[in-house]
N, C-alpha and C positions, 0 to 999 in steps of 0.2 A: 461489487461496485454498482451503484444504482444507475438507472437509465438517464436520470437528469444529470448526474455527474458526468457520465459518458458524453453527453451532448456538449457539456462545457469544454471537454477536451478537444473538440473539433471545431470550435467556433473561431471567430475572426483571427487572422494572422496573415503574414506575408507569404507570397508564393515562393517556390523553390528558386525561380529565376531572380527574384528580388533578394532573397537571402544570399545567393551566390554573388550577386552584384555588390552587395554591401559587405559581406564577410569574406569573399574570395572563393575560388573554386574548390578549396579544401573543405568547404562545408558539407556535412553529411547529407546524403540524398534523403528527401522526405519519403517515408513509407506511404504506400497507397492503401487507403482504408478499404477492406473487403466488404462485400454485402453483409449486412447485419443479420445473423441467424436468429431464428425465433425459438424461444424456449417455451414449450407448452407446460402450463401449470395445471396439475390435476388435483382437485380438491376431493379427497375421499370422505364419504359420509358414513362412518362406521357406527355412528350413534343410532342410526335407524336399522342397522343390520343386527337382527336379533338371533340369528342362527348362523352356523358355519357357511351355509349356502350363500346367505346374504353378504357375509364378509368376503367370501371368495369372489363374488360378482363385483364387489367394489374394487378389490385388488386387481382384477383383470383390466380395469380401466387405466392402470399405470402403463406407460410406454415400455417397449422392450428395453431391457437394461443396456444392451449394446448400442442401440440407437440413442438412448438418453445420454450415454457416456460420450458418444461422438458429437452430439449436439452441444453438450456442455463444453467439450474441448474446443469446438469451433467458436463458441461464444467467448470463451476465455481468450482465445487468440485474437478475436475481434477487439476485445477490451484492451489487450496489450498494445495492439497497433494504434487504437484510438488514443491511448495514454501517451504513446510515443509522439504522435502527431501534435497533441496538445503541448507536450514538453518542448518540442522543437519550435512551435509558434510562440510560446510564452518566452522562450529564450531570446527573442528579438527585443524584449523590453529591458529597461533599466530600473523601472519603478513598478512596484506591485502593491495592489490593495488587497490585503489578506484578512480573512474573517477572524474575529475574536469574540469570545463570550463577554458579556457585560457584568461586571462585579456589582453586587448589591452591597454597597458600603455600610449601610445601617445594619442590615442583618448580619453581615460578616463581623462587625464590631461587637454586636450583641452576643452572637453565638461562638465567637472566638475562633472561627475558621472561615475559609472562603465560601461564600454563598453566591451563586449566580442568579441574576435577575431573570424572572420568568414573566411571560405575558399572561393575559387572562385565561388562555387555554392551557397554560402550564408549560409552554415551550420556552426554552432558554433564549433570551434576547441576544442577538448577534449584531455587531458593528464591524466596520472595516478599519484597519490601520494601514498607513502607507509605509512600505519598507523599501529601502534603496540597496540595490545590489553593489557589492564591492568585492573585487577579486581577492583570493586568499593570499596570505604571505607564505613564504617557504616553510616557516615553522608550523603554520596551520595546516598546510598540505601534508607535511610529515605526520602530524597528529591524526588527520583524517585517514591516511593510509594505515596507520597503526590500528585505529578503531575498526576499519574495514577488514583488516587481517584477522582481528579478534573475532569478528562476526563470522567470517568465512571458516575459521577454525572450529567454531561451535557447530556451524552447518555441517561440516565434515563429520563431526562426532555424531550428529543426529543421523546422517546417512549410514554410517557404520553400524549404529545401533539398530536401525531399521533393517539393514541387510542381515544382521545377526538374528533378529527376531523372525524374519521371513524364513531363513534357513531352518530354524528350529520348528516353525510351523509346518514346514514341508517334509519333515522327517517321518518316515513310515513307521519306524519302530517307536515304542513308548519313550518319552523323555525321562532322563535320569532325574533323581531328586535335585541335584545341583542345577541342572538345566531348567527345571521348573522354578526353582528358587531365583534363578537369574532373570526370569521374566517378571520384572517388578515395575509396576506403573510409576513408582516413586522416581525411578531413573528417568522416565519420560518427562515427568513433571519438572525435575531438576534441569534437564536439558532444555525444556521449553522455557523455563524461567531464565536460564542463562542467555538463551537466544533473544528473548524479549528485552532483557537489560542491555545486551550488546547492540541490538538493533536500535533501541531508543537512544543510547549514548551516541551512536554514530550519526543519526539524523539530527539530533538536537545540537550536537557540536557543529555539524555542517551548517545548519540554519544560523546559528550564532556567528559562525565565521563569515558567512556571506552577507547576512542582513543585520546582525547585531540585535540582541534582545536580552533583557535581564530576566531573572527568574519569574517575576510577576507577569511579564508579558508572555513568556513561554507557557505558563500555566493557563493563561486565557486563550491561547491559540488552540485550534483543533489539530490533533496530531496528524490526521490525514494531510492537512495543509502544510504542516512542518515537513513531512516527507516529500510531498509533491513539489513544493517550491525549493527545497534543498536539492532535489533532483534537477529541477530547472536550472538552478545556479551552477551545479556541477556540469551539466550539459553545456551551458553557456560558456563556462570557462574552458571546457575542452574543445568546443566546436570552432572557436575563432581561428581563422587562418592567419599565418604570418604575413600574407599579402594584404590583409585587411587594413583599411584606414581607420577603422573604428575599434581600437584596442583599448 
């Protein structure tokens, strides 16, 4: 997640007291954003290292692996909290201006496929479209739960496969022929593909259920935004207290 995106997660929004006043005391407590840890980026210059000594000297510039791992963990935790704060604050809204790519109608017609407009620097042009939040029906909620369950089942498959491979890698004795054959990257690729499809289906259906969008609009939306605003809508639907006047 980029630094710019992180900053948008913590921008304007109502305070916890305001949220509780409007939504009732059942509203989830806003998490507190911890200090933002710094991640040091080391640029190794191996092009000028003409011998082993030079390469070793460059590699020694890298931070200790344990320290780097701890710093990355803290940064990921910071990002998760920042995202949660952004989601909570966004959930106070009913209307959302969400980014979309701009279709090049002429080029798309000529080439027979969707072509996005680009500016003089080659960047895809972006516009915003207004979307209105609508709570889901019981049928839509049931379908969302079904899609979530499918995604969780595939996640569990991936965890089991990871545990199996880890146990094989830790064996002290030589692996049997069958065990070696079972370590097949195609299995990982298939599980990854299944998770990608299940995850995409879940978020796209959620976005359609809460905001409404046809196939053309969905194709123009940035998938990060589809996920982020679907999560906002799900949080919004789940956070409202029975005591609230704003249902």
